[in-house]
N, C-alpha and C positions, 0 to 999 in steps of 0.2 A: 911442428908445422914449418914448412919450408918458407924461406924468406922471399917476400915479394920484391922483385927487382924493378928498377926504373924502366928497363926495357920491356917488362911485362905491361907496364902502363902505357908506354908508347905504342905497343902493339894493340892495346885495347882501343886507342883512338883510331889506329890504322884499320882495325877490323870494321869500323863504321863506314869505310869507303864502299860505294856501290856503283855499278854501271848505270848510266842514265836511264835505261829502260826499267830499272828497279827502284828509281826514286819514288818516294811516297810523300804524302802530306799528313802530318799529325796535328790536330787542332785541340787545344785545351781552353775551357772557359769556365769562369767562376761566377756564381750568383749569390746574392744575399737572400736568405730565407726569413720571412717574417709572418707573424700572426695577423690574419686579415682583420680581426676585430680590434686590435690595439696598436698594430704596426710595430710591436716589439720584436726584436730579433729573437730567434728561437734557441733555447737552451738544449742541452743534450738529453737530460733525463725528464721523466714525467710525461703527462698526457700531451700528445701532439708535439713531442720533442723530436730532436734529430734522430735519436735512437729508434723511435717508432717509425719515423719516415724511412730510414734506411732499411729497416727490417721489412716494412711493407713493400718497398721497391724491390727488394730481393725476392720476396715470396711471389709477387704478382708477375715478375718478369723473368724468373728463374735465373737470377744472378747469384753468384757465389758470395757469401759473406766473408770478409776479412776481419778477424777478431784480435783485440788486444785487451788482456785482462777481462775476457768474456764480454767486452763491449764491441759492438759492430762499429768499425771505424772506416770501412771502405767496402766497395762492392766490385766484383769483376765478372765480365761475361766471357763466353767461350771464344769470342773473336779477338780478345785482347783489350777491349775498351774497359775503362774503370771509372767509378765514381769515388772520389776521395773527399776527405773532410779537412777543411782548413781550420786554423786555430780558433776563430770566432764563430764557427758553425757555417761558414760559407761552403757551398758544395761545388766541386769541380768535376766536370766531365773531361777525362783524358780519352779522346777518341782513338779508335784504331787507325793505323797507318793506311791511308787510302790513295787511290791512283789519280783522282781528279777532283775538282772543286764541286762538281754536281753531287758526287758521293758525299763529300764533306758537308754540304748544306743539307742533304737529305738526312744524314746522321744527326746533325744538330736539331733538325725539326722533329725527328723521332724521339730524341732525348727529351726535348722540351715537352712534348706531348706526354711521354711516360711520367715525367715529373709532375705535370699539372694534374694528370688523372689521379695520382695518389695524394697530392697535396690538397686537392679539393675535398677529399674525404676528411682531412685533418684540420680544415680551416686555415690552411697555410697558403702563402703565395710567395713569389720571388721577383726580384728586380735586378736588372742588369745595369750597374753603375760602377764607376771606379772606386768610389769611397762612400762609406755609410753616411747618408745625408743628415741624419737626425741624432743618433745616439752617441753618447760619450764613451770613452774608453771604459769607464767604470760601470756602464750599463751592459757591457758585453758578457757573454758566457763562454768560459774557456772549455774547449773540448778535451775529453780524457785521453790524450795521447802523450806518451812519455817524452817524445822528442820536443813537444811544444812546452812542456814544463821546464826543460833544460833551457830552451831558447828564451822563455819568459824571464828566467832568472838572469840570463847573461846579457840580453839586449840592452837593458838600461845602463850597463857599464860602458857601452861603446857608442851610443848615439841617443838622441832625445826622442826619436819617433819610431823606434823599432817595434814597440808594442802596438802602436797604431797601425803600422804596416801589417802586422800579424792579424789583428782583430778587425780592422776597419777598411781593408782594401780588397778589390777584386780586379782580375785582369783577363784578357784574352791573349793566347799565345799560340804561335804556330812553330812546328818543328820540321826542319827540312834537311835533306840529305846532301852529301857531297861525293864527288867522283874520286878525288885524290887529295893529297896534302895541299898541292898548289891550288886546286879548286876550292878547298875549304878556306884557305887563307884569303882568297879574293872575296868569297861570299861573306866571310866574317868581317873583313874590312868594310865592304859595302854596307852591310846591315848595321854595323856598329856606328859608322859615320852618319847614317840616315835614320837611326832609331828615334831620335827626337822629333823627326818629321811625322813618324807614325804616332808618337805621343800627342802631337798637336792635332792631327787629323781625327784621332779617336778620343780626344779630351771630352770627358763626360762626367766630371765630378767636381762641380763648383761650390759644393756646400760642405760645411762642417758644423755639426750640432745646430742645424736649422737655419744657419746664416751663411751668406756668401763668404767664402774663405779668402777671396782675393786671388785665387788660382782657378784656371779652367780645368786643370787636372790636379786635384788635391792628392790623388794617389801618387803621381809622379813627384810632387813636392815632398811627400813623406820619405820617398826613397833617397832624397838628397841628404837626409840626416838619420840614417838607420845604422850603418856600420861601415866605415870607410875601408876596412880590411877586405870586404867581400862584395861591395856594391860599386855602381858607377861605370866608368869607362876605363877598362884596362889598357893603358897606353902602349903596352908591349905589342898589342895586336897590329900596330902600325909600323913596327920596326921592320927594317929591310930583311932581316933573317927570321921573321916570325914563322912559327910552325908548331907541330905537335909538342916538341921539346920545351919551347919557351912557354907555351900554354900550360904544360904539365908543371913546370916550375912555379908558375903563378898559383895554380890550384894547390900545390904542395905547401905553399906558404900561407894559404888561407887557414886561420885558426879552426881547430876542430870544435864540434859541439858534443858528440857522443860516440860511444862504441855500443853496438847492439849485440847482446849475448843472452842466449836462453830466454828469449822473449822479453828482455828488459833493456831499456836504454840507460846506459851508465854515463854519468856526467863527466866529460873530460874537456869542458868548454875552455877555450883559450889555449889549449895545448897543441903541440905540433905533430902533424901527420908524418913529418920526416923522422921525428923521434920514434914514432910507432914503427916505421919501416926499418929502423935500426935496432928494434927490440928494447928501446929504453923509455917507452911511454910510461909515465908514473902510474902505478897500479896495474900495469900490464907488462912489467919488466920480463924480458925473455920471450915475449909473445909477439908474433908478427901479424900484420893485417892480411886479410884475404881479399880477393877481388871484390867480394860483396862489401867489405869495409870501405874499399876504394869507391865503389858505386854509391854508397851512403855518403861518403865525404864530399864527392863532387856536387851533391845536391845542396850543400850548405854554402856554396858560392852563389851570389845573386847579382852578377853584373847585368848590364842592359841587354847584352847578347851572351849566351852561354854555349860553349861547346861541350857536348858529351860524346855520344856516337852519332850525333846529328847536331845541327845548329838550332838553338831556341831563340826566337824573337820575343823579347819580354817587355816591350815598351808601351803597350796599349791598355787603356782603361777597359773594364768590363762594359758591356753594352747590350742593346736589344738584338733580336734575332738576325736582322739583315746586316748589322754591323759585325756580328760574330763571323758571318761568311765573308765579309769584306777583307778582314785582316789576312787570312791565308791567300786570298785572291791577289792582294797587293804584292806580297812577297814572292809568291809563285810566279807571277808575271815578270818580276824583276830578276829572279835567280834561277828559274828552271828553263830558260831559253838563252842560248848562247849569245845571240846578238843583244838581247836586253841586258844580260849580265855585263857585257862589255860596255854598253852605254851607261848603265848604272854606275859602273866603276869610274868612268870619266866624270860623271856628275858628283860622285862622292869624294874623289881624290883631293880636290882643293880643301875639303873640310877636315882632313885627317890630322887634326891638331888637338892634343888632349885638353888644352886650356879652352879652346873654342868650343869643344864638344861638351865639356862640363858646364860651361856657361850656357850653352845651348839647351841643356837639360832643364835648367831653371827657367830660361826664357820660354821654352815650349810649355812647361807646366803652368806658367803664369799667364802667358799671352796667346798661346795656341798658334794659329796661323800668322798672327801679327808679330810673332817672335823672330829671332835671328839666330843663326849659327855663324859665329864670326861676323862678317859683314854681309852675309847672304840671307835674304828673306826666306823664312820657312814656307811662306805661301808659294814663292817661286819654286822652291825645291819640291813641294808637294805636287805642283802642277807638272813638273818635269817627271817626277816619279810615276805619276798616274799615266802620263803619256807613254812612257817606256813600258810600264807594266801592262797596259792595255794592248800594245803591239805584241808583247810577248805572249799574252793569252790568246790573241788572235792567231799567232803562228802555231801555238800548241794545237789549236783546232780540235779541242775536245767538245763534242756536241751532246746536248741532252736529247730527250725523246722528241722534242719539238724542233730540233735542228739549231738550237741557240747555243753559242759557245760560252766559254767561262767569263767573258768580259762583263756579262750581266751582273756579276757579283761586285764589280767596282762601282756600280751605279750610285750607291749611297755616298761614296767618297766624291764622285764627280758632283753630286748634288750639294755636298758640303762646300766644295770649292766654288761652285757657281753662285751660291748664296753668301759666301764668305761667312758662314755661321756653323760652328761646331755644335755637337750635341749639348755641350756645356752652355753655350750661349743661348741655345733654344730654351734650356731649362731656366736660365736666369731671366729670360724675357717673360716666361710664364710666372715665375716666382714674384717678380716685381710688378706683374700685370694682373691677370685673371686669378692667380692664386692668392693675391693679397698677402704674400709672404707666409702663407700657411704651408709649411714643409710637408705636412701629411698628404697633401695632394699628389706628391711625387709617387707615393706608394699606390695610390688609386689609379693614376693616369699612366704610369710607366711600368706597371707590373707586366711581366712576360706572360 
């Protein structure tokens, strides 16, 4: 096997560059699945389990099953969309790359309908939240995926809340393209500096085990104590010479989890991918990684924004249908219009301090829009972001069949700002009011 050189990996990032007319929008969103009669999270095996749900989804919709040890662990359709399985049975739609937000929102609606049609037969339902509001870590069911077993054993060695991240969180994510290395750098810096503003706007997880957690985004709080080697705000992104090479060096120093061979995940957790590249990985001496090994490795870094062959915005809680559409709208408006990108950079530049941003992550998780990044109010930043994003979407001028442009998908975020009330604060108001602190009401009233 030929040795994988550093230059091969630099070219891998460079091959992600696309002319503006080919830029796409990829949206991913996770949901908690629960039994309607008990509100229990759903295990993999047995009647109305995740296995039966995935198999029925595949059969009814003609999706291809992805198997591991004869268990269905994901589905894929002919367009490139996939449904994957998170560690605690959360289901994620990874949408196909689409040209505009109208298509994104339509795809999301079709996915939710497809899910509900099958789940209703099985007595299941789903809820879009950032964190499991009721069940403890010990109430969860681990899914039968080899990589999760390795992570399960490694996570407690490096942080207190890694298993909670795996089992009890859900997110919405959007993946966006870049034109060149220079364009990637500016987009990365903007989105990393402003990611906590998205965390605040989309905060939707104020409960842990049936009680208020003291955070508006319990999901974001968990990420602050998961694994410092692979999470948070990579300060190198703000260096004056940042580019593919410095990002590559960061990823190469992220400890490995596994090597995948012959359908099996082999535990190499904590070991060095650099050693692997030099043929000296323990247990794989004389063997060199393939590009597929590299693509696996880059998925085990979990910073707030991640560069693969596109940029991933990773700061938002899971949420209801209209919120799912709002996240890609926010970032597309900021980053897919030249004037907006320039204005967003001017907004973000004063925030590009690693200490301020790490503190900002905690502030956003706890206080939402009332938080701060450095001395700057998150509410102020959110208003400015939305103003810039809305203008960018207007200039994009992508119209639906009614002649309405993509700005419509920002409406839920403008509503949050107008009322100064995040999804989390709405839930807390109900919990302390009409719900009389009965957390089961969240499953009834907030199911998708």
